N, C-alpha and C positions, 0 to 999 in steps of 0.2 A: 504493500500500500504506500502511495506517495505521501509526502508530509502534508500536503494541502488537504487531502481527504482525512488524514489522521487528525489534523487540527479541527476540522469540522466535527469529527467524532468526539473530541475532547470537549468542545463547546456544548455538544448536545447531551452528554451523559450526566447523570445525577451527581451531585456533590460539588465541592469547590476545589478547583485546581490552582495551585500556586505557580505563578509564572515570573521567574526572576528576569531582570533586564541585564543583558550583556553589553559591555562597552568595547570589547574587542574579541578577536577569535579565541584567545586563551581563556578569557572569562566565560565565553560560551561553552568551550570544552569542559571547563571545570563544573559548570552547571549540569551538563549532561552526565559527567562522571559522578556527580552527587545524586543522580537519579531523577532529575526533573524531566518531565515528558514533553515540555514545550518551553521556549524562552521568548523574550521580546527584545527588540532593539529600538531605543528611543532617541529622539533628537537631543535631549539634554545630555545623555551619556555619550552620544556620538560627538557632539561639539566639544564636550569636556575632554574626551580622549584624543580626538583628532587635532584640536586647536588649543587646548588648555584655556578655553574661554567660556563665559556663561552663554546659555542658549538664547541668542537673539536673532536667529535666522540667518546667520552670516555664512552658512555653507551652501552647497548647491546640489542639484540632483545627481550629478556624476559622482561627487564625493560620497553621497549617501548610498547610491547604488553599489559602488565599489566596497564601501564599508559593510553594507549588509551582505554582499556576496561573500565576503570573508567569514562573516558569522555563519552563514548557511553552509559554506564549504567545510567548516570546522566540526560540524555536528551532523547527526542523523535524525534529529528531531525537528519539529516545526519551529520556524522563526517568524514571529508576528512583529511588524515594524511600524514606525511613525513616518508618515508621508508629509508632515507639515501641512502647508496649504496647497500642495501640488506644484509648488515652485514657480508660480506665475499664472498666466492665463490658461484658458481651456486647452490650447494646443500643448502647453507645457505639461499640463496634467496628463494628456494622452501619452506623451513621451515618457513621463515618469512611470506610468503604469507598465509600459512595455519594458522599461529598464529594470523595474522591480521584479517583473515576471522572469526576465532573463537571470536576475540575481538569485532566483529560486525561493523568494520569501513565500510563506504560507498565506500571508494576508497583510493588510495595512489599514490604517485609519487616516482620514484626511480631515482637516479642521476648517472651520469657517472664519478663521482670522484673516485680516488683511495680510498681504504679502509685504515684507517678509514676516514669517511666523516667529513668535517668541514663546518661551516656556509659559504654559498656562498659569503657573503659580507666580509669575513676575508681574509687576504693575505695568501699565501702559498698553494693555491689550486693546485691540479694536477688531470688530467683526464686519464682514461684508454683508450685503443685503441677502435675504433668503434667495432671491432670484439668482444672484451671482453664485451662491453656494450650490444651488440645484444645477446650474450649468456645469460647475466643476464635477459634480457627481455624474451627470449625464455623460460627460467626456470620459470619466474614469470607467464607467460601466460599459460604454461602447468600445473602449480600448482593450478591455480584458479579453484575452483569448482562451484562458483556462477558467471555466466556470467554477472550479473548486477553490480558486483563490478568493479569500475573504476580502470584501471591500466594506469598510465601516466608515461611518461619518461621526465626527465629534463637533459639538458646538461649545463655544466659550461664552454663550449668552447669559449663563447663570449669574456670573459675577457682575455683569453689565446691566442686564434687564430683568433678572429674576427667574425663578424656576418655571413659571408658567410660560414665559417666552422661550425658555430653553426646551421645554417639553414640546411646544408647538413646532419649533424648528425640527426637532427630532422626528416628530410625526410626519412632517413633510419629507424629510430625508428617507424615511422608511417607505413612503409612497413612491419615491423615485426609484426604489429597487435595491437599496443597499442591504447587506446581510446583517448589520448590527448598527446601533446608534449609541451615543454616549453624551449625556449632558454634563460636561466637565464641571466638577465642583459640587454637584448635587449629591453629596456622599454622606450626609448625616442619616440617622435612622429614619426620621420623618420624611426627609427628601427622597430617600431611596424607596420608601413605601409608595410615595406618590408617583415616582418614576415607573415602578413596576406595575402599578395599576393602570397607567396611561400608555405604556409602550411595550411592545412585544420584545422578547429577548432574542438571543442570549445577551446577558448583561455582564460587563466586566467592571470590577472595582480597581481603583488605582491607589496604591499606598506608597507615595513618593516621599523621599527624604526632603525634597524641595517644598513639600506642603506643610512641614512641621509635624506636630503631634497628631497621630491618627485619631479620627473621630470614632471609629468602630474597632472592635476586636475581630480577629479572624472567625471566631465562633459566631458573632453577630452577622458578619458578612455572609457566612454560609447559611445561617438561619433565614436571612432575607431571600436567598435563592440565587445569589450571584454565581455565574459559571466559572469565572476566574477572578483571581486577585493578582495583579501585577505589582512588581517591585522594581520600577524602571531605573532607579538610581542607587539601589542598595549596594550592588557590587562596586560601582564607581566610588562611592564614599568609603567602602571597606578598603578598597585598594589604595585610595589616596591616603587614608589614615595609616594603613600598614606601611607604605613606603615612607611617609613622613616620619613615623616613629623610628623606623630602621635607620633613616638617614640622620635624624637627630642623634640617635645613639652613636652612630659612627663618628659624627662630628664631635660630639661631646666626650665620648669615652674611648674613641679610636678602637672600638670593639662592638660586636653584635651580641655580646653576652647577655645584656639586659632584655633583648627582644628575640632571643634565639627560638623560643617556643612559638613565636608568631611567624617564623620563616618556614616556607614549605620545605619538607624533607626532600632530599635528592631522589630517593626511590619513588616517592609520591609524585614528584614532578615528572619523572620519566614515565610513570604509569599514565599520567594525564596526557602527555604529548605522544604517547603510544610508541615509545622508543623500540620496544621489542618487535612490534608489527612492522615498524619502519625498517629495521634491520632484516627481518625475515623476507619482506618484499624485495629488498635490494639483493639479498642472497639468491632468491628465486629467479630474479631477472638475469643475474650474472650466470647462474648455473644453466638456465635455459639457453642463453646465448652461447655458452661454451658447448652445450650439447648439439646445438644447430651447427656450429662451426666444425665440430668434430665429425658430424655426419656429412657435411659438405666435403671435408677433406677425404673421407673414406670413399665417397662417391667419385671423387676426381682421380683416385688412385687406379 
């Protein structure tokens, strides 16, 4: 089964699935190694890892497509990603969908912010008209060649116009034909109940470090009926904290002794990057080539 069909199955099955967010290929591999069945790739983590900058929409579709392709190539599980605003007008959206399909993502969400997109938890957000967002979605849906790839729509209207406006936008997005919708920020218990009553699922909860203290526990999120809970920036913050502590220790103590238990063991690292399989493949290819060459020499004698 391909990863797109698999992701649709994950969204449809009962219970809450936890979906951590990868910031690069290695973090994606670690998540798979730890047993997660799907991962996400977000703009916040992508910009942080690629540019060491806050997420203000300063990257472009080619950088994102290349970045997501590396995540996909590192794992055998579905990768669900952030498409920002589609990176421009409707023709840019069409090209984005084709690029993301080639990258192999299982699905993506596109937002109704003005271009360039910024992190939904940062101030200064603006949204386009409903008509303009529907045009983006029409372009995305028409450009999709694999019907199994999830196309979702997110609105940032909640913080600007309130929950009723956000729900109405999502209702129209659903009518346009997208697979899922998300009123970003409507994530308290009462708001979630209202969203579930008004909009068909599957629904995904976002627990981002950029949002501050979580409003709900995982038990509450599952009780409400969310299909997934994503952690788009947890790995990024964990990695930044780990590297910062290790480098501070090296600078301060000229030693890693104080942080040794936080550093990945060599054997674990080689397991994660699949050194054994890497060497076995190399040996197989070399031995196969030697066998072919030997056969050719015998045939020529």
